[in-house]
C-alpha positions in Angstrom: 17.0 104.7 -96.1 19.5 106.0 -98.7 17.4 109.2 -99.0 17.7 109.9 -95.3 21.4 109.1 -95.3 22.1 111.5 -98.1 20.1 114.2 -96.3 22.1 113.7 -93.1 25.4 113.8 -94.9 24.4 116.9 -96.9 23.3 118.6 -93.7 26.9 118.4 -92.4 28.4 119.9 -95.6 28.7 123.6 -96.3 26.8 125.9 -96.3 25.4 124.3 -93.2 21.7 124.9 -93.3 19.7 124.5 -90.1 17.6 121.4 -90.1 15.2 123.1 -87.7 14.8 126.4 -89.5 15.6 125.7 -93.2 13.6 123.8 -95.7 15.1 120.5 -97.0 15.1 122.1 -100.5 17.8 124.5 -99.3 20.2 121.5 -99.4 19.9 121.6 -103.2 21.4 125.0 -103.3 25.2 125.3 -102.8 28.3 123.4 -103.9 26.7 120.0 -103.1 23.2 120.9 -104.3 23.5 118.4 -107.2 23.5 115.6 -104.7 20.2 116.7 -103.2 18.8 117.0 -106.7 19.7 113.4 -107.3 18.1 112.6 -104.0 14.9 114.2 -105.2 15.0 112.1 -108.3 15.6 109.0 -106.2 12.6 109.8 -104.0 10.5 110.0 -107.2 11.7 106.6 -108.4 11.0 105.1 -105.0 7.5 106.6 -105.0 6.8 105.2 -108.5 8.0 101.8 -107.4 5.7 101.8 -104.3 2.8 103.0 -106.5 3.4 100.2 -109.0 3.6 97.6 -106.2 0.3 98.9 -104.7 -1.4 98.8 -108.1 -0.2 95.2 -108.6 -1.6 94.0 -105.3 -5.1 92.6 -105.1 -8.0 93.2 -107.3 -9.2 96.5 -109.0 -10.4 99.1 -106.6 -11.3 102.8 -107.1 -9.9 103.6 -103.7 -6.6 102.0 -104.6 -6.4 103.7 -108.0 -7.2 107.1 -106.6 -4.7 106.8 -103.8 -2.0 105.5 -106.1 -2.6 108.4 -108.5 -2.3 110.9 -105.7 0.9 109.3 -104.5 2.2 109.2 -108.0 1.6 113.0 -108.3 3.7 113.4 -105.2 6.5 111.4 -106.9 6.3 113.5 -110.0 6.5 116.6 -107.8 9.7 115.3 -106.2 11.3 114.8 -109.6 10.3 118.4 -110.8 12.0 119.9 -107.7 15.3 118.7 -109.0 15.0 121.1 -111.9 13.7 124.2 -110.2 15.9 125.3 -107.3 14.4 127.0 -104.3 15.2 130.6 -103.4 17.3 130.9 -100.3 15.7 133.7 -98.2 17.6 136.5 -96.6 17.6 136.6 -92.8 14.8 139.3 -92.8 12.5 137.5 -95.3 13.1 134.1 -93.6 11.7 135.6 -90.4 8.6 136.6 -92.3 8.0 133.0 -93.7 8.3 131.5 -97.2 9.1 134.0 -100.0 10.3 133.7 -103.6 12.5 136.0 -105.6 12.6 134.1 -109.0 10.1 132.3 -111.3 12.0 129.1 -110.6 11.7 129.6 -106.9 8.0 130.1 -107.3 7.7 126.9 -109.3 9.6 125.1 -106.6 7.4 126.4 -103.8 4.1 125.5 -105.6 5.3 122.1 -106.7 6.7 121.2 -103.3 3.4 122.2 -101.6 1.4 120.3 -104.2 3.6 117.3 -103.8 3.3 117.2 -100.0 -0.4 117.6 -100.1 -0.9 115.0 -102.9 1.4 112.4 -101.4 -0.3 112.7 -98.0 -3.7 112.6 -99.5 -2.7 109.5 -101.4 -1.3 107.9 -98.3 -4.5 108.6 -96.4 -6.6 106.9 -99.2 -4.2 104.0 -99.6 -4.1 103.4 -95.8 -7.9 103.0 -95.9 -7.5 100.5 -98.7 -4.9 98.6 -96.7 -7.2 98.4 -93.7 -9.8 96.6 -95.9 -7.3 93.9 -97.1 -7.1 91.1 -94.5 -3.7 89.9 -95.8 -2.3 93.4 -95.2 -3.8 94.1 -91.8 -0.4 94.1 -90.1 1.0 96.4 -92.7 -2.0 98.7 -92.3 -1.2 99.3 -88.6 2.3 100.7 -89.5 0.8 102.6 -92.3 -1.7 104.3 -90.0 1.1 105.4 -87.6 3.2 106.8 -90.5 0.2 108.5 -92.1 -0.5 110.1 -88.7 3.0 111.4 -88.4 2.8 112.8 -91.9 -0.5 114.5 -91.2 0.9 116.1 -88.0 4.0 117.2 -90.0 1.9 118.7 -92.7 -0.3 120.6 -90.2 2.8 121.8 -88.4 4.3 122.9 -91.7 1.2 125.0 -92.4 1.4 126.6 -89.0 5.2 127.2 -89.3 4.8 128.9 -92.6 2.2 131.2 -91.2 3.2 131.7 -87.6 6.5 129.9 -86.7 8.9 130.2 -89.6 11.9 129.4 -87.3 10.5 125.8 -87.2 9.7 125.3 -90.9 12.6 122.8 -91.4 11.6 120.7 -88.5 7.9 120.6 -89.5 8.8 119.6 -93.1 11.1 116.8 -91.9 8.3 115.4 -89.7 6.0 115.3 -92.7 8.8 113.7 -94.7 9.3 111.1 -92.0 5.7 110.1 -92.2 5.8 109.9 -96.0 9.0 108.0 -96.2 8.1 105.7 -93.2 4.8 104.9 -94.9 6.5 104.0 -98.2 9.1 101.8 -96.4 6.6 100.0 -94.2 4.1 99.4 -97.0 7.0 98.2 -99.3 8.1 95.7 -96.7 4.5 94.5 -96.2 3.8 94.1 -99.9 7.1 92.3 -100.4 6.3 89.9 -97.6 2.9 89.2 -99.1 4.4 88.5 -102.5 6.9 86.1 -101.0 4.2 84.2 -99.1 2.4 83.5 -102.3 
């Protein structure tokens, strides 16, 4: 929840990036960019905490380990974003889609793409694992919905990069909503399970 609150506050501060058009990473560039970089690090810590909770639940499982590893790669990617700022495109290049002008911007773009894909792949695998755990059946229902939102967001992000760059920010935020919603709902479910024991 803190991550979302920070995003909302930063969105209202200069230089006033568009949440529909501009990538969330743009919030890390500008006078308050350091706050977004802390937010990226916070998202990484949260991801690691969820990963650890998943690994500590139930018996050993290849599916669980694979999903947690992929989700963990998404967390590492979030942390790396804090150290490689994105390139803010000019109006002309923004209309053409994602572009980079610096090596750091290229690293940011590659890491962000890898992080999204890895996190959503991990979520898909872990959602299947949750569905096979009778004690987590209720949690798995919320996880399925959030995984679906994340998948729709990732598909929309791919389409926006290629065909509809004016909606890149919106598509990215839908994907993030799925990822963060999944992490929140699974955390609540795992916490309830541990309290019941």
